[in-house]
N, C-alpha and C positions, 0 to 999 in steps of 0.2 A: 504494500500500500504506500502511495507516495506521501512522504513526510510533509511536503508543502501543501498538499491537499488537506491533510489533517490540521495543519497550522491555520490555513485559510478558514476551515470550518470552525475551529475554536474561536478565532478572532471575530468571525461573523456572529457566532452565538453571543459573545460578549456585547458586541455592538447592537444586535437586534433584541437582546434581552430574553432570548428563549430559542429552543430548537425549532419550533414550528415556524417562527418568523424568519429565522436564519435559513431554513430550508426553502421558504418562498423566495427569499432574496437571492439564493444561490441556484434556484431551479432544480433542486434535488428533493428527494423524499426525506421526511423527518427521520426515518430509521437510518438512512444513509449518512446523514449528518451526525446522528448520535453514534454510529459505528466509527466514524472518523475520529471523533473526539475521544471515545473510549480507547481506541487504538493508540492515540497520542498519550493519554494518561498512563496506559500500560507500558509504553516505551520509556516514559520518563520516570515511572514508578511513584508518581504523586497524583493527588486529586487536584484538578484545576478548577472545578466548578462545584458550587453548592446547588443541588437540584431540589426543587419542590414542585408541587402541582401547579403553582401560580407563577413562580418567577425563578429564573436561573441567574445566579450572580457568581463572579469569580471568587475563589478563595484568596487568601493573602498571597500565597505562592502563585496562584493563577493570575492575579492582577499584575505581579511583577513580570511574569512570563508574557502576558498579553502586551505589555509595553515594549518589551524587546521584540516580540513578533511583529508589531506594527512597524518598527524600524526596519526589520529584515525584509518584510514584504514590500515596503516602500523602496528599499534599495534594489530589490529584485525587479520591480516594475520599471525603475529608472534604467537598470542595465538592459532589460528587454527592449525598452523604448530606444535606447542608444544603439543597440545592435540593429534594430529595424531601420533606424535612420541612416546606417552605413550604406544602405542601398538606395537612398534618396539623394536628390540634389541638395548640397549644403546651402544654408542660408544664414543670414544674420551677420554680426560683427565680431571681429577678432581684434583684441588689443595686443600689440606686439612691441617689444623693446629689443634694440640691437645696438652694437657699437657703431660709432659715427662712420669711420672709414669703410668698414666692411659693408655697412648699410648703403652708403652712397655708391660704392664701386661695384658691388656684386648682388646685394640683397634687393636693391631697388629694381633692376631689370628682371630678376627672378620673380619677384612678386607681381610685376606687370604681366608676365607670362602666365603665372598662376591664376590671376584674376580674369584673364581672357578665357581660361578653361571653366571658371566658376563665376559667372557674371552676377549671381545673386548674393555673393559674399562681399563684405566690406571690411577692409583692413585699416585699422588706425595704428600707424607705425610711428613710434617715438625713437629717435636716434640720440644716444647719449653714451659717453664713455664712463659715466658714473656707475659704480657697482650697486645695483638696486636689489631690493627684496621683492620678487615678482608677486608673492602672495599678498604682502602688505600693501603694495602699490597697485594691485588689481590687474596685472598683465596676464593674459591667457597663455602666452608663449614668449619666451625670451631667448635670444641668441647671446652666447657668451664666448669669449676667447680667453682661455685660461687652462690651468691644469684641471682635468676632470675631477669632480668630486661627487660622492654619493650622499644623498640625504633622504630621510624617510618621508619628507613631505613633498618631494619633487621627483618627477620622472626625467631621466637624462638620456639623450640620444646624441651620439657623436655624428658630426657631418663630415669633417675632413681635418687632417693635420694643418696646423698653422705654423709651418716651418719659417723660422726667422734666420736671416743671414746678415753678416756685416757687408756693407757695400759702400762704394764711393765712385765718383766720376773719373774717367780716364784722365781728365785735365788735372784734378786734384792729385792723383797718384803720380802723374808725371812731374808735378812741381814739388811734391813733398815726400815722394818715395812710397813704395808698397811695403807695409809691415809684413814680416815673416813669422812673428811670434807675438802673442797677446801682450807681453811686457812692453813692446814698442808702442802700444796705443797711448802710453803716457805722454808721448811726444807729438801726438796728433790732435787736431781739432775733431772732437767727437760730438756729433749732434745727437741729442738724447731727449727722452721723456723726462719730465720733472721740473726742477727749479734750478736756476743758475746759482743761487746762493747755497744750495745743498749739495753735498758730495754725492755723486751718482756712481753706481757700480754696475758693471757688466760681468756676468758669470759665464765663462766659456770653458768647455771641456774638450780636450784633445787626447791623443794617445799617451802623452806624458802625464798629465794630471789636470785637475780643475784649477782654473785661474780666476780670481776675483780682482777685477781691474777697476780702480777709481778713474773716472773719465770726466773731462770738462771740454767745453767748446764754446763757440761764439753764439750758439742758438740752442735753446731747448723749447719744447712745446708739448702740449697734451694731445696733439693730433699728428698722426703718422704722415699724412699727406703734406703737411707743412715741412716736416723733416725730409721727406723725399725730394720736394722741390729745392730745398736748400742744398741737398747732396748733389742733385743734378747740376746746380749752378757752381759746383766746385768748392763749397764751403767746408767740407769735411767728410768724415766717415760716420755712417749711421747704422743702427741695428734695427731692421724692420722685417715684418712678415712678407713673404713672397706675394701674398694677395694684394699688397700695396705697390710693390715694385716689380711685379712680373713683367709688365710691358716694357719698362725701362731696361731690365736685364736682357730681354729679347732683342731690343733695339740697340743695345750697347751703350746707352747713355749712362748707365750704371754698371759696374762689374763687381763680382763677389770678391771680398777680401778675406784672407785667412779661412779658406774653404775647409780646412781640416779641424777647425775649432767650432763648436756648436753651443748655443745657449740652451737652457732647459726647454724641453719640448712642450709646446702648447697645442691645444686642439680647439677647433670651432665646434660648438655643440649647442643643442637646443634643450631647454628645460621648460617644464610646465607642471602645474600643481597636479597631485595625484588624482584629485576629483575631476580633472579634465581628460583622464586617460581614455574614456570611451566616447569622447566628443568627435563627431565625424569631421568637423572643421579642422581640429587639431591634427588628427591622424592623416588627413589628406595633405595638409601643409607639410608635416614632418616627412611623409613619404616623398613628396615633391622635392623638398630641399635635399634629402638624401640622394635622390637620383641626380639632382642638378650638380651637387658638389662632392658626392661621395666616392666616385671612382677615381679619376685623375682630374683635379680642378684645372681650369684653363690657365691659371697663373703658374702652374708647375710644369707646363709643357716646355 
């Protein structure tokens, strides 16, 4: 006998106040409803209902169990509704957050293609390099570039590696020389994230060991595209992800420096609250982004 049928029968008896009324509401016979409830009580080994000829009321244990059953059935109905919606055209709004440079360079054209496929969807995209709490700030889905982290309240899906490389323009290297070891970066103009007044460090690992290098230069910024433009103009060496400098590397306006030394590995990934896991809109967008960026991203060609 299906446990959920028994639970539904029990909750309906409590709601309706008796077996006859519950039977009418469920479209079953009174004996069938009674049999379901008795089966549930036997499985649990407790009495759930006080029965009399005039009224049926839950026992103290039955009332506590009823409250949990209502929650369980509501969750089951929501899950069934979500699965059914997977086969329907998605509608409504998605609130999305992403880093600035990745958003403008790559996410923006991807979302445009996505919305062409699903014209009834609306995406509200907020671009910011600030580290946000997606649950607290009400975002349905968030793109992050960092070391992946697991959390009980968020679902995490990796999209692609965010490989970072040291690079500079051929002009800069011609005038200032090409470093062959991380220790030589002390003598170069290093364009970096952060503040000019604060010591900034690059962590690079090669075959010999890990090197932590304090760097300084004529420009720092909280935006990678600003650093890229400065590097192209010959102002120094910078450390940037390939998704920002991929075109420049392919054209030769920037070239990789110290290719045998690598910073800590970062990934581009999407996160969303656990309670959005069965959302059709979320699953379609995550699948789309994984197909778009997950094999070999264009910036790594």
